[in-house]
C-alpha positions as CSV (number, residue, x, y, z in Angstrom):
1,X,-150.5,-61.1,-241.1
2,X,-152.6,-58.3,-242.5
3,X,-153.1,-55.0,-240.7
4,X,-156.7,-53.9,-241.1
5,X,-158.5,-50.5,-240.8
6,X,-162.2,-50.0,-240.5
7,X,-163.3,-47.1,-242.8
8,X,-166.6,-45.6,-241.7
9,X,-168.1,-43.5,-244.5
10,X,-170.6,-40.7,-244.0
11,X,-172.6,-41.7,-240.9
12,X,-173.8,-38.1,-240.7
13,X,-176.9,-36.6,-239.3
14,X,-178.6,-35.6,-242.6
15,X,-179.0,-39.4,-243.4
16,X,-181.0,-40.0,-240.2
17,X,-184.7,-39.3,-239.3
18,X,-185.0,-35.5,-238.9
19,X,-182.1,-34.9,-241.4
20,X,-182.3,-33.5,-244.9
21,X,-182.1,-36.9,-246.7
22,X,-183.0,-39.8,-244.3
23,X,-182.0,-43.2,-245.7
24,X,-183.7,-46.6,-245.5
25,X,-182.5,-48.7,-242.5
26,X,-180.3,-45.9,-241.2
27,X,-180.9,-46.7,-237.5
28,X,-180.2,-50.4,-237.9
29,X,-177.0,-49.5,-239.9
30,X,-176.0,-47.2,-237.1
31,X,-176.3,-50.0,-234.6
32,X,-174.3,-52.3,-236.8
33,X,-171.5,-49.8,-237.5
34,X,-171.3,-48.7,-233.9
35,X,-170.9,-52.4,-232.9
36,X,-168.2,-52.9,-235.6
37,X,-166.3,-49.9,-234.3
38,X,-166.3,-51.3,-230.8
39,X,-165.2,-54.7,-232.2
40,X,-162.4,-53.1,-234.1
41,X,-161.2,-51.2,-231.1
42,X,-161.2,-54.4,-229.0
43,X,-159.1,-56.0,-231.7
44,X,-156.7,-53.0,-231.9
45,X,-157.9,-52.3,-235.5
46,X,-157.7,-48.6,-236.2
47,X,-160.9,-46.8,-237.2
48,X,-161.0,-43.9,-239.8
49,X,-164.1,-41.8,-240.1
50,X,-165.0,-40.2,-243.4
51,X,-167.1,-37.0,-243.5
52,X,-168.7,-35.6,-246.6
53,X,-168.9,-31.8,-246.8
54,X,-170.7,-30.4,-249.8
55,X,-168.4,-28.3,-252.1
56,X,-169.5,-24.8,-251.3
57,X,-168.1,-23.5,-254.6
58,X,-171.0,-25.4,-256.3
59,X,-173.6,-23.5,-254.3
60,X,-175.9,-24.8,-251.5
61,X,-176.3,-28.5,-251.7
62,X,-179.5,-30.5,-250.7
63,X,-177.6,-31.8,-247.7
64,X,-174.2,-31.9,-246.0
65,X,-173.6,-28.2,-246.1
66,X,-170.8,-26.9,-243.9
67,X,-171.9,-25.4,-240.6
68,X,-175.2,-27.2,-240.5
69,X,-176.2,-29.9,-237.9
70,X,-176.7,-32.3,-240.8
71,X,-173.1,-32.4,-241.9
72,X,-171.9,-33.5,-238.5
73,X,-170.9,-37.1,-237.9
74,X,-173.5,-38.9,-235.7
75,X,-172.8,-38.5,-232.0
76,X,-172.9,-42.3,-231.4
77,X,-170.1,-42.8,-234.0
78,X,-168.0,-40.1,-232.5
79,X,-168.5,-41.6,-229.0
80,X,-167.6,-45.0,-230.2
81,X,-164.4,-43.8,-231.9
82,X,-163.5,-40.6,-230.1
83,X,-159.8,-40.6,-231.2
84,X,-160.3,-41.7,-234.8
85,X,-158.9,-39.5,-237.5
86,X,-161.6,-37.8,-239.6
87,X,-161.0,-37.5,-243.4
88,X,-163.1,-34.8,-245.0
89,X,-164.2,-35.4,-248.6
90,X,-166.3,-33.6,-251.3
91,X,-166.7,-36.4,-253.7
92,X,-168.1,-40.0,-253.6
93,X,-164.6,-41.6,-253.6
94,X,-163.1,-41.1,-250.2
95,X,-159.6,-41.1,-251.7
96,X,-160.3,-38.3,-254.2
97,X,-158.4,-35.1,-253.1
98,X,-158.4,-36.2,-249.4
99,X,-155.9,-37.2,-246.8
100,X,-157.2,-40.8,-246.7
101,X,-154.2,-42.4,-248.4
102,X,-151.8,-40.5,-246.1
103,X,-153.8,-41.5,-243.0
104,X,-153.8,-45.2,-244.1
105,X,-150.1,-45.1,-244.8
106,X,-149.4,-43.6,-241.3
107,X,-151.4,-46.5,-239.8
108,X,-149.4,-49.0,-241.9
109,X,-152.5,-50.9,-243.1
110,X,-153.0,-53.2,-246.0
111,X,-156.6,-54.3,-245.6
112,X,-159.6,-52.0,-245.6
113,X,-163.0,-53.0,-244.1
114,X,-165.5,-50.5,-245.5
115,X,-168.9,-49.6,-244.2
116,X,-171.2,-46.6,-244.4
117,X,-173.6,-44.7,-246.5
118,X,-174.6,-44.7,-249.4
119,X,-174.0,-48.2,-250.7
120,X,-174.3,-47.4,-254.4
121,X,-172.3,-44.2,-254.2
122,X,-169.7,-43.4,-251.6
123,X,-169.2,-47.0,-250.3
124,X,-168.9,-48.4,-253.8
125,X,-166.8,-45.6,-255.2
126,X,-164.3,-45.9,-252.3
127,X,-164.1,-49.7,-252.5
128,X,-163.3,-49.7,-256.2
129,X,-161.3,-46.5,-256.3
130,X,-158.0,-46.7,-258.2
131,X,-156.3,-45.6,-255.0
132,X,-157.8,-48.6,-253.2
133,X,-156.2,-51.1,-255.6
134,X,-153.1,-51.5,-253.4
135,X,-155.2,-52.7,-250.5
136,X,-157.2,-55.8,-249.8
137,X,-160.7,-54.4,-249.7
138,X,-163.8,-55.9,-248.0
139,X,-167.2,-54.3,-247.5
140,X,-169.3,-55.0,-244.4
141,X,-172.6,-56.0,-246.1
142,X,-174.7,-55.3,-243.0
143,X,-172.9,-52.1,-242.2
144,X,-174.1,-50.1,-245.3
145,X,-177.4,-48.6,-246.4
146,X,-178.9,-46.3,-249.0
147,X,-182.2,-44.8,-250.1
148,X,-184.0,-48.1,-250.3
149,X,-183.6,-51.8,-249.9
150,X,-183.6,-52.5,-253.7
151,X,-180.9,-50.0,-254.6
152,X,-178.9,-51.3,-251.6
153,X,-179.2,-54.9,-252.9
154,X,-178.4,-54.0,-256.5
155,X,-175.3,-52.0,-255.4
156,X,-174.0,-54.9,-253.2
157,X,-174.7,-57.4,-256.0
158,X,-172.7,-55.3,-258.5
159,X,-169.9,-54.7,-256.0
160,X,-169.6,-58.4,-255.1
161,X,-168.1,-59.2,-258.5
162,X,-165.0,-57.2,-257.5
163,X,-165.0,-56.9,-253.7
164,X,-165.7,-59.5,-251.0
165,X,-168.8,-58.8,-248.9
166,X,-168.6,-59.9,-245.3
167,X,-170.8,-59.7,-242.3
168,X,-169.6,-57.3,-239.6
169,X,-169.5,-59.9,-236.8
170,X,-166.9,-61.9,-238.8
171,X,-164.7,-59.0,-239.7
172,X,-162.4,-58.9,-236.7
């Protein structure tokens, strides 16, 4: 039997209304991801939160700068998964120079259920990361979003040739 983990990527304040880079469908995605976290916890599936923090050595970024309200993980996500480990990243691939692989190893998982923001960038790059090849990877189609509906659809279409896309309600 597989041991799953739900990976929640970059549900951070800057991507929501009032943030520095609000995304299309962000509130609906938040609802879906929050429900997926609750379903995961009910099924004893561990949740891992991923937080993007801009690389300060490259100067001030348009969003996700350390110490700003926008870099913080959305409070509803933190409330839904208060004990989840948080992996901090500075690149699109959540495995790149992070503790994600060690975290997953400690959880003894072999299947990743990925959701988050942005579909064409951090979600895709994490799902097809070289480091993810040792896992069965699935993406929650309804648990992702990006700058607009068309880019979201294009990204999912491209990803679907390599990674199964599933609906969040059938994930657990």
